[in-house]
N, CA, C and O atoms as a MOPAC input file, in Angstrom:
PM7 MOZYME 1SCF
protein

 N     84.90300 1    91.53100 1    85.49100 1
 C     85.91700 1    92.54500 1    85.29600 1
 C     85.42400 1    93.73000 1    84.47000 1
 O     85.83100 1    94.86100 1    84.73500 1
 N     84.56400 1    93.51000 1    83.48200 1
 C     84.07700 1    94.66600 1    82.72600 1
 C     83.37600 1    95.70800 1    83.60400 1
 O     83.45500 1    96.90600 1    83.33100 1
 N     82.69700 1    95.25300 1    84.64900 1
 C     82.03000 1    96.20600 1    85.54300 1
 C     83.05100 1    97.05300 1    86.29200 1
 O     82.83000 1    98.24500 1    86.50300 1
 N     84.16200 1    96.45100 1    86.69400 1
 C     85.21500 1    97.21000 1    87.37900 1
 C     85.84200 1    98.23700 1    86.44600 1
 O     86.11400 1    99.36700 1    86.85300 1
 N     86.07000 1    97.84900 1    85.20200 1
 C     86.62500 1    98.78600 1    84.22100 1
 C     85.64500 1    99.93400 1    83.99500 1
 O     86.05300 1   101.09100 1    83.90500 1
 N     84.36200 1    99.61900 1    83.90400 1
 C     83.34700 1   100.66600 1    83.71900 1
 C     83.35500 1   101.63800 1    84.89100 1
 O     83.14600 1   102.83600 1    84.70500 1
 N     83.59500 1   101.13300 1    86.08900 1
 C     83.66600 1   102.01000 1    87.26100 1
 C     84.86100 1   102.95100 1    87.16100 1
 O     84.75500 1   104.12800 1    87.50600 1
 N     85.99600 1   102.44200 1    86.69000 1
 C     87.18900 1   103.28600 1    86.51600 1
 C     86.89300 1   104.37900 1    85.49500 1
 O     87.16100 1   105.55500 1    85.74100 1
 N     86.34500 1   103.99000 1    84.35800 1
 C     86.07400 1   104.95200 1    83.28900 1
 C     85.07600 1   106.01400 1    83.74900 1
 O     85.25000 1   107.19900 1    83.46300 1
 N     84.03300 1   105.59000 1    84.46000 1
 C     82.98400 1   106.51500 1    84.88800 1
 C     83.37200 1   107.34000 1    86.11500 1
 O     82.74300 1   108.35900 1    86.40200 1
 N     84.40100 1   106.90700 1    86.83700 1
 C     84.80100 1   107.64500 1    88.03200 1
 C     83.94700 1   107.31600 1    89.24800 1
 O     83.93500 1   108.07500 1    90.21600 1
 N     83.23700 1   106.20100 1    89.21100 1
 C     82.42300 1   105.75200 1    90.34700 1
 C     83.23400 1   104.73500 1    91.14600 1
 O     83.46700 1   103.61800 1    90.68500 1
 N     83.65900 1   105.12600 1    92.33600 1
 C     84.48400 1   104.24500 1    93.17000 1
 C     85.66900 1   103.71500 1    92.36700 1
 O     86.04300 1   102.54700 1    92.47400 1
 N     86.24800 1   104.60600 1    91.56100 1
 C     87.30400 1   104.20100 1    90.64000 1
 C     88.57000 1   103.70400 1    91.34000 1
 O     89.24700 1   102.81700 1    90.82100 1
 N     88.89700 1   104.25200 1    92.49000 1
 C     90.09700 1   103.80600 1    93.19700 1
 C     89.90000 1   102.37500 1    93.68800 1
 O     90.79100 1   101.53800 1    93.54800 1
 N     88.74000 1   102.10000 1    94.25900 1
 C     88.44700 1   100.73300 1    94.71600 1
 C     88.43300 1    99.76000 1    93.53900 1
 O     88.95600 1    98.65000 1    93.63400 1
 N     87.83300 1   100.18500 1    92.43600 1
 C     87.77500 1    99.32600 1    91.24900 1
 C     89.17400 1    99.07500 1    90.70000 1
 O     89.49500 1    97.95000 1    90.31800 1
 N     90.00600 1   100.10900 1    90.65500 1
 C     91.37800 1    99.94600 1    90.16000 1
 C     92.17600 1    99.01500 1    91.07000 1
 O     92.97100 1    98.20800 1    90.58900 1
 N     91.96700 1    99.12500 1    92.38700 1
 C     92.64000 1    98.22200 1    93.31800 1
 C     92.23400 1    96.77400 1    93.05600 1
 O     93.07900 1    95.87900 1    93.05000 1
 N     90.94500 1    96.54900 1    92.84100 1
 C     90.45900 1    95.19600 1    92.56400 1
 C     91.05000 1    94.66900 1    91.25500 1
 O     91.45500 1    93.51000 1    91.17400 1
 N     91.09800 1    95.52200 1    90.23800 1
 C     91.69200 1    95.11000 1    88.95900 1
 C     93.16400 1    94.76100 1    89.12300 1
 O     93.65100 1    93.80200 1    88.52400 1
 N     93.86500 1    95.53300 1    89.92800 1
 C     95.28000 1    95.27000 1    90.17000 1
 C     95.47100 1    93.90900 1    90.83100 1
 O     96.36400 1    93.15100 1    90.45400 1
 N     94.63500 1    93.60400 1    91.81300 1
 C     94.73400 1    92.29900 1    92.47600 1
 C     94.42600 1    91.16900 1    91.49800 1
 O     95.11400 1    90.14800 1    91.48800 1
 N     93.39800 1    91.34800 1    90.68200 1
 C     93.05000 1    90.33400 1    89.68500 1
 C     94.17000 1    90.14800 1    88.66700 1
 O     94.46800 1    89.02800 1    88.25500 1
 N     94.78100 1    91.25000 1    88.27100 1
 C     95.82900 1    91.20600 1    87.24700 1
 C     97.04800 1    90.42600 1    87.70900 1
 O     97.81700 1    89.92900 1    86.88600 1
 N     97.22800 1    90.31600 1    89.00600 1
 C     98.36200 1    89.57400 1    89.52700 1
 C     98.21100 1    88.06700 1    89.41400 1
 O     99.12700 1    87.32200 1    89.76200 1
 N     97.07500 1    87.61700 1    88.93500 1
 C     96.79300 1    86.18000 1    88.82200 1
 C     97.05500 1    85.67800 1    87.41300 1
 O     96.15300 1    85.67200 1    86.57500 1
 N     98.25800 1    85.26700 1    87.15300 1
 C     98.60400 1    84.66500 1    85.86900 1
 C     98.29800 1    85.55100 1    84.67300 1
 O     98.66200 1    86.72700 1    84.64400 1
 N     97.62200 1    84.96700 1    83.68500 1
 C     97.35400 1    85.66900 1    82.42900 1
 C     96.15500 1    86.60100 1    82.51600 1
 O     95.77200 1    87.20200 1    81.51200 1
 N     95.57000 1    86.73200 1    83.66700 1
 C     94.43600 1    87.63400 1    83.83800 1
 C     94.86200 1    89.07200 1    83.58300 1
 O     94.05400 1    89.89200 1    83.14900 1
 N     96.12200 1    89.38000 1    83.84800 1
 C     96.62900 1    90.73900 1    83.65700 1
 C     96.44300 1    91.22900 1    82.23400 1
 O     96.05900 1    92.37800 1    82.01800 1
 N     96.71100 1    90.37100 1    81.26400 1
 C     96.53300 1    90.77400 1    79.86600 1
 C     95.06700 1    91.07300 1    79.55500 1
 O     94.76200 1    91.98800 1    78.79100 1
 N     94.17700 1    90.30600 1    80.14500 1
 C     92.74100 1    90.54600 1    79.93000 1
 C     92.32500 1    91.88300 1    80.54200 1
 O     91.57400 1    92.64600 1    79.93500 1
 N     92.81700 1    92.15800 1    81.74300 1
 C     92.50900 1    93.43700 1    82.40200 1
 C     93.01100 1    94.59300 1    81.54900 1
 O     92.29400 1    95.57100 1    81.33800 1
 N     94.23800 1    94.48300 1    81.06000 1
 C     94.80800 1    95.54800 1    80.21800 1
 C     93.97200 1    95.70500 1    78.95000 1
 O     93.70600 1    96.82800 1    78.52200 1
 N     93.55800 1    94.60200 1    78.35200 1
 C     92.72000 1    94.66700 1    77.15300 1
 C     91.40700 1    95.38300 1    77.40500 1
 O     90.95700 1    96.17500 1    76.57800 1
 N     90.79300 1    95.10500 1    78.54500 1
 C     89.53100 1    95.77200 1    78.88400 1
 C     89.74900 1    97.26500 1    79.12000 1
 O     88.93600 1    98.08700 1    78.69600 1
 N     90.83800 1    97.61500 1    79.79400 1
 C     91.14600 1    99.03500 1    80.00000 1
 C     91.43300 1    99.72000 1    78.67100 1
 O     91.04000 1   100.86800 1    78.46600 1
 N     92.11600 1    99.02200 1    77.76900 1
 C     92.42200 1    99.58900 1    76.45200 1
 C     91.14000 1    99.89200 1    75.67800 1
 O     91.07400 1   100.87900 1    74.94400 1
 N     90.12700 1    99.04700 1    75.84000 1
 C     88.84700 1    99.29700 1    75.16400 1
 C     88.24700 1   100.62800 1    75.59600 1
 O     87.56200 1   101.28900 1    74.81500 1
 N     88.50200 1   101.02000 1    76.83700 1
 C     88.00700 1   102.30000 1    77.32800 1
 C     88.69400 1   103.49100 1    76.69100 1
 O     88.24700 1   104.62800 1    76.84500 1
 N     89.78200 1   103.23500 1    75.97500 1
 C     90.54600 1   104.30300 1    75.32600 1
 C     90.23400 1   104.43900 1    73.84700 1
 O     90.80600 1   105.29500 1    73.17300 1
 N     89.34500 1   103.61700 1    73.33600 1
 C     89.05300 1   103.65000 1    71.90200 1
 C     88.51800 1   105.01400 1    71.48700 1
 O     87.86200 1   105.69500 1    72.27500 1
 N     88.80100 1   105.41500 1    70.24100 1
 C     88.37900 1   106.72700 1    69.74800 1
 C     86.88200 1   106.96900 1    69.97000 1
 O     86.04600 1   106.08800 1    69.77000 1
 N     86.58900 1   108.18300 1    70.38700 1
 C     85.20800 1   108.56700 1    70.64900 1
 C     84.72300 1   108.08900 1    72.00100 1
 O     83.55700 1   108.27700 1    72.35100 1
 N     85.60700 1   107.47600 1    72.75800 1
 C     85.22300 1   106.92000 1    74.05400 1
 C     85.50600 1   107.87400 1    75.19400 1
 O     84.79400 1   108.85700 1    75.39600 1
 N     86.53900 1   107.57200 1    75.92300 1
 C     86.84700 1   108.25100 1    77.17600 1
 C     87.36900 1   109.66800 1    76.98100 1
 O     88.17600 1   109.94200 1    76.09300 1
 N     86.88300 1   110.55800 1    77.84000 1
 C     87.41300 1   111.91100 1    77.89000 1
 C     88.72400 1   111.91400 1    78.66000 1
 O     89.18600 1   110.87100 1    79.12200 1
 N     89.31100 1   113.07800 1    78.79300 1
 C     90.62000 1   113.19400 1    79.43600 1
 C     90.60800 1   112.67800 1    80.87400 1
 O     91.54600 1   111.99400 1    81.28300 1
 N     89.57700 1   112.98800 1    81.64200 1
 C     89.52700 1   112.53900 1    83.03700 1
 C     89.49100 1   111.01700 1    83.11500 1
 O     90.16100 1   110.42200 1    83.95900 1
 N     88.72100 1   110.39100 1    82.24900 1
 C     88.63900 1   108.92900 1    82.22800 1
 C     89.96700 1   108.32400 1    81.78100 1
 O     90.40400 1   107.31600 1    82.33700 1
 N     90.61300 1   108.92700 1    80.78200 1
 C     91.91200 1   108.41600 1    80.33200 1
 C     92.94900 1   108.52100 1    81.44500 1
 O     93.81200 1   107.65300 1    81.57800 1
 N     92.86500 1   109.57600 1    82.23800 1
 C     93.78700 1   109.73900 1    83.37100 1
 C     93.54000 1   108.63300 1    84.40600 1
 O     94.48800 1   108.05800 1    84.94100 1
 N     92.26900 1   108.33900 1    84.68400 1
 C     91.95300 1   107.26300 1    85.62900 1
 C     92.42800 1   105.90800 1    85.09300 1
 O     92.92200 1   105.07400 1    85.85100 1
 N     92.27600 1   105.69700 1    83.79100 1
 C     92.75500 1   104.44800 1    83.18700 1
 C     94.27000 1   104.34500 1    83.33000 1
 O     94.79000 1   103.28000 1    83.66300 1
 N     94.97400 1   105.43700 1    83.08200 1
 C     96.43600 1   105.43800 1    83.23500 1
 C     96.82300 1   105.12000 1    84.67700 1
 O     97.76500 1   104.36300 1    84.91700 1
 N     96.11000 1   105.68800 1    85.62400 1
 C     96.40200 1   105.43100 1    87.02900 1
 C     96.13300 1   103.97100 1    87.38100 1
 O     96.88400 1   103.37100 1    88.14900 1
 N     95.07200 1   103.39900 1    86.82800 1
 C     94.78700 1   101.98100 1    87.07000 1
 C     95.86700 1   101.10100 1    86.45200 1
 O     96.29700 1   100.12300 1    87.06400 1
 N     96.30200 1   101.43900 1    85.25700 1
 C     97.33800 1   100.65800 1    84.58200 1
 C     98.65800 1   100.67600 1    85.34800 1
 O     99.42500 1    99.71400 1    85.29100 1
 N     98.92000 1   101.75900 1    86.05800 1
 C    100.18600 1   101.89600 1    86.77700 1
 C    100.37400 1   100.81000 1    87.82900 1
 O    101.50600 1   100.49400 1    88.19600 1
 N     99.28600 1   100.23900 1    88.31500 1
 C     99.37500 1    99.21600 1    89.35600 1
 C     99.29900 1    97.80100 1    88.79900 1
 O     99.24700 1    96.83400 1    89.55900 1
 N     99.29300 1    97.67800 1    87.48300 1
 C     99.17500 1    96.36800 1    86.85500 1
 C    100.54500 1    95.95300 1    86.31900 1
 O    101.13500 1    96.64800 1    85.49200 1
 N    101.04200 1    94.81600 1    86.80000 1
 C    102.35700 1    94.36700 1    86.33200 1
 C    102.29300 1    93.82600 1    84.90800 1
 O    101.24900 1    93.36600 1    84.44500 1
 N    103.41700 1    93.89100 1    84.23600 1
 C    103.52600 1    93.25500 1    82.92800 1
 C    103.78400 1    94.20600 1    81.78500 1
 O    103.57300 1    95.41500 1    81.87700 1
 N    104.25300 1    93.60500 1    80.69500 1
 C    104.61300 1    94.36900 1    79.50700 1
 C    103.41600 1    95.01600 1    78.82700 1
 O    103.53400 1    96.11900 1    78.29200 1
 N    102.27200 1    94.35200 1    78.83900 1
 C    101.09300 1    94.90300 1    78.15900 1
 C    100.68300 1    96.23300 1    78.79400 1
 O    100.38000 1    97.19400 1    78.08600 1
 N    100.67400 1    96.28500 1    80.11900 1
 C    100.31800 1    97.52500 1    80.80500 1
 C    101.34700 1    98.60900 1    80.52800 1
 O    100.99300 1    99.76400 1    80.29200 1
 N    102.62200 1    98.23600 1    80.55600 1
 C    103.68300 1    99.21100 1    80.30100 1
 C    103.59200 1    99.76300 1    78.88000 1
 O    103.76300 1   100.96300 1    78.66800 1
 N    103.32500 1    98.89200 1    77.90900 1
 C    103.20300 1    99.36100 1    76.51600 1
 C    102.04600 1   100.34700 1    76.37700 1
 O    102.17700 1   101.36900 1    75.70300 1
 N    100.92300 1   100.04700 1    77.00800 1
 C     99.77400 1   100.95100 1    76.91400 1
 C    100.06600 1   102.27300 1    77.61500 1
 O     99.67700 1   103.33500 1    77.13000 1
 N    100.74500 1   102.20900 1    78.74800 1
 C    101.13200 1   103.44600 1    79.43300 1
 C    102.06800 1   104.28000 1    78.57600 1
 O    101.92400 1   105.50000 1    78.50200 1
 N    103.02900 1   103.62700 1    77.92600 1
 C    103.94800 1   104.37000 1    77.06200 1
 C    103.20400 1   105.03100 1    75.90600 1
 O    103.54300 1   106.14600 1    75.51000 1
 N    102.19900 1   104.35800 1    75.36600 1
 C    101.38900 1   104.97100 1    74.30900 1
 C    100.63500 1   106.18400 1    74.85300 1
 O    100.48000 1   107.18800 1    74.15600 1
 N    100.16800 1   106.08800 1    76.09600 1
 C     99.42400 1   107.20200 1    76.69700 1
 C    100.31400 1   108.39300 1    77.03000 1
 O     99.80700 1   109.49100 1    77.25900 1
 N    101.63500 1   108.19900 1    77.06100 1
 C    102.51500 1   109.34100 1    77.32700 1
 C    102.45300 1   110.35700 1    76.18300 1
 O    102.90600 1   111.49200 1    76.32900 1
 N    101.88900 1   109.94200 1    75.04500 1
 C    101.74400 1   110.85000 1    73.89800 1
 C    100.31200 1   111.39500 1    73.78600 1
 O     99.94100 1   111.96000 1    72.75700 1
 N     99.51300 1   111.22300 1    74.84400 1
 C     98.13700 1   111.71000 1    74.83400 1
 C     98.11700 1   113.22500 1    74.66400 1
 O     99.02500 1   113.92200 1    75.11500 1
 N     97.07900 1   113.72200 1    74.01300 1
 C     96.94700 1   115.17000 1    73.79100 1
 C     96.73900 1   115.93900 1    75.09000 1
 O     97.06600 1   117.12300 1    75.16700 1
 N     96.20100 1   115.28000 1    76.10700 1
 C     95.98000 1   115.92800 1    77.40000 1
 C     97.23100 1   115.74800 1    78.26400 1
 O     97.66700 1   114.62600 1    78.52200 1
 N     97.79000 1   116.85500 1    78.69900 1
 C     99.04200 1   116.79900 1    79.47900 1
 C     98.88500 1   115.99100 1    80.75600 1
 O     99.80000 1   115.25800 1    81.13100 1
 N     97.75600 1   116.10600 1    81.42800 1
 C     97.53500 1   115.34800 1    82.66000 1
 C     97.57000 1   113.84600 1    82.42500 1
 O     98.12700 1   113.10100 1    83.23100 1
 N     96.98000 1   113.40300 1    81.32600 1
 C     96.99600 1   111.98600 1    80.96800 1
 C     98.43400 1   111.55900 1    80.67600 1
 O     98.89400 1   110.52800 1    81.16800 1
 N     99.13400 1   112.35200 1    79.88000 1
 C    100.50600 1   112.02100 1    79.49300 1
 C    101.42300 1   111.92900 1    80.71700 1
 O    102.24500 1   111.01800 1    80.80700 1
 N    101.28700 1   112.85800 1    81.64500 1
 C    102.12400 1   112.85800 1    82.84600 1
 C    101.78000 1   111.65700 1    83.73100 1
 O    102.67800 1   110.98900 1    84.24300 1
 N    100.49200 1   111.38100 1    83.91200 1
 C    100.08100 1   110.21900 1    84.71200 1
 C    100.62400 1   108.93300 1    84.10500 1
 O    101.09500 1   108.05100 1    84.82200 1
 N    100.55500 1   108.83100 1    82.78600 1
 C    101.04400 1   107.63900 1    82.09600 1
 C    102.56100 1   107.50200 1    82.24000 1
 O    103.06800 1   106.40200 1    82.46100 1
 N    103.27900 1   108.61200 1    82.11400 1
 C    104.73400 1   108.57000 1    82.25200 1
 C    105.13700 1   108.12400 1    83.65100 1
 O    106.05500 1   107.32100 1    83.82300 1
 N    104.44200 1   108.65400 1    84.63900 1
 C    104.71300 1   108.25000 1    86.02200 1
 C    104.43000 1   106.76300 1    86.19400 1
 O    105.23800 1   106.04000 1    86.77700 1
 N    103.29400 1   106.30600 1    85.69400 1
 C    102.92500 1   104.90400 1    85.81600 1
 C    103.89000 1   103.98600 1    85.09300 1
 O    104.23200 1   102.92000 1    85.60400 1
 N    104.33100 1   104.38500 1    83.91000 1
 C    105.26900 1   103.56500 1    83.14400 1
 C    106.59100 1   103.44200 1    83.89700 1
 O    107.24200 1   102.39800 1    83.84400 1
 N    106.98400 1   104.49000 1    84.58900 1
 C    108.21200 1   104.45700 1    85.36600 1
 C    108.12600 1   103.56200 1    86.58100 1
 O    109.13700 1   103.05100 1    87.06100 1
 N    106.90600 1   103.37300 1    87.08200 1
 C    106.70400 1   102.51100 1    88.25200 1
 C    106.65300 1   101.05000 1    87.85800 1
 O    107.03500 1   100.18800 1    88.65000 1
 N    106.19100 1   100.74900 1    86.65600 1
 C    106.18200 1    99.37800 1    86.15400 1
 C    105.37500 1    98.38800 1    86.96000 1
 O    105.83000 1    97.26600 1    87.18600 1
 N    104.17200 1    98.77500 1    87.40800 1
 C    103.31100 1    97.84400 1    88.12700 1
 C    103.77500 1    97.56600 1    89.54300 1
 O    103.47200 1    96.51800 1    90.11400 1
 N    104.51300 1    98.51400 1    90.10500 1
 C    105.01100 1    98.31900 1    91.45500 1
 C    103.89000 1    98.49900 1    92.46900 1
 O    102.74300 1    98.76500 1    92.11000 1
 N    104.23800 1    98.35200 1    93.72600 1
 C    103.26600 1    98.48100 1    94.80900 1
 C    102.58200 1    99.84200 1    94.72800 1
 O    103.25300 1   100.85500 1    94.53100 1
 N    101.25100 1    99.88200 1    94.87800 1
 C    100.53500 1   101.15500 1    94.82000 1
 C    101.12800 1   102.19200 1    95.77100 1
 O    101.54300 1   101.85800 1    96.88000 1
 N    101.16600 1   103.42000 1    95.34300 1
 C    101.73100 1   104.50400 1    96.12700 1
 C    100.97200 1   104.65300 1    97.43600 1
 O     99.74400 1   104.57700 1    97.46600 1
 N    101.71200 1   104.86400 1    98.51400 1
 C    101.08900 1   105.12300 1    99.80100 1
 C    100.60900 1   103.86400 1   100.51200 1
 O     99.97300 1   103.95400 1   101.56200 1
 N    100.89700 1   102.72300 1    99.97000 1
 C    100.47200 1   101.47900 1   100.60700 1
 C    101.68200 1   100.66300 1   100.97400 1
 O    102.70100 1   100.67700 1   100.28300 1
 N    101.55600 1    99.96300 1   102.05700 1
 C    102.61900 1    99.06600 1   102.46700 1
 C    102.21800 1    97.64300 1   102.13700 1
 O    101.04400 1    97.28600 1   102.24100 1
 N    103.18800 1    96.82300 1   101.73800 1
 C    102.87100 1    95.42700 1   101.49400 1
 C    102.36900 1    94.75100 1   102.75600 1
 O    102.79100 1    95.10400 1   103.85700 1
 N    101.48800 1    93.80100 1   102.61400 1
 C    100.99600 1    93.05100 1   103.77100 1
 C    102.12700 1    92.23900 1   104.35800 1
 O    102.96700 1    91.71800 1   103.62500 1
 N    102.15700 1    92.12400 1   105.69200 1
 C    103.24400 1    91.35300 1   106.33800 1
 C    103.15800 1    89.87900 1   106.00500 1
 O    103.98700 1    89.09300 1   106.46200 1

């Protein structure tokens, strides 16, 4: 999972990595671990605004209170794009990814 988080932060195949993290997060308590790893990418001196925005977008597809709490914290980010992405994600609450249909 750390490699997937690194891909999100770096912007290398970040959408695919975020999708994989979302699927993993749906497996029991793995979601809290995924959120914890994403939170590490937000530590001071770490991620720039673009990376924080990608992290917020990844968190939006992760169900659970931990992801929602982190998204709510990101709504106060100094970068407006990060704050808006986080607010949108917090409102979705780990729902089905946008533009995708559930498998039959």
